C-alpha positions as CSV (number, residue, x, y, z in Angstrom):
1,M,125.0,-40.1,15.2
2,T,126.8,-36.7,15.7
3,C,130.0,-36.0,15.2
4,C,131.0,-33.1,17.1
5,D,129.3,-29.7,18.0
6,K,131.1,-28.1,15.3
7,H,129.0,-30.4,12.8
8,P,125.9,-31.7,14.2
9,G,124.3,-32.9,11.0
10,H,127.4,-34.8,9.9
11,S,128.4,-38.4,10.6
12,H,131.9,-38.1,9.2
13,A,133.3,-39.8,12.8
14,K,136.4,-42.2,12.0
15,S,137.9,-44.2,14.6
16,C,141.1,-44.2,15.6
17,K,143.9,-47.1,14.0
18,I,145.7,-47.2,17.5
19,C,143.3,-46.5,20.0
20,K,139.8,-47.4,18.2
21,S,138.2,-44.2,19.8
22,E,136.2,-41.9,17.6
23,Y,137.2,-38.7,16.4
24,C,136.2,-36.2,14.1
25,H,137.9,-36.2,10.6
26,D,136.3,-33.0,9.5
27,C,137.8,-30.7,12.4
28,H,141.1,-32.8,12.8
29,P,142.0,-34.4,9.3
30,S,144.6,-36.9,9.9
31,F,146.4,-38.6,6.8
32,L,147.6,-41.8,8.9
33,G,144.0,-42.1,10.3
34,I,144.8,-41.8,13.9
35,C,143.4,-39.4,16.9
36,D,145.3,-36.1,18.0
37,K,145.5,-38.1,21.4
38,C,147.7,-41.2,19.9
39,G,149.7,-38.4,17.2
40,Y,150.8,-36.6,20.6
41,K,152.0,-39.6,22.1
42,I,154.0,-41.0,19.4
43,L,155.8,-37.7,18.9
44,I,156.3,-38.0,22.5
45,L,158.3,-41.2,22.5
46,L,160.1,-39.9,19.2
47,V,161.5,-37.4,21.0
48,I,162.6,-39.5,23.8
49,V,164.0,-42.4,21.6
50,M,165.8,-39.2,19.5
51,V,167.8,-38.0,23.0
52,I,168.6,-41.6,24.1
53,M,169.8,-42.3,20.4
54,S,171.9,-38.7,20.5
55,Y,173.1,-39.9,23.8
56,I,174.5,-43.3,22.4
57,A,176.1,-41.4,19.8
58,W,178.1,-38.4,21.7
59,F,179.0,-40.9,24.5
60,G,179.1,-44.5,23.2
61,V,177.0,-46.1,26.2
62,L,175.9,-49.1,24.4
């Protein structure tokens, strides 16, 4: 099994802890064991939560 086009002889594919899809650890090393797509989704959710929390802090909605 090949990992990716850049590393044809290696089988260093790891599975994401969130979506269980395989990604190349040599191309995209991840300390947490998640793929790039899930990482970006988590960052977007964190930004949305931060915006909502700052709105609550400034205007006291809740």
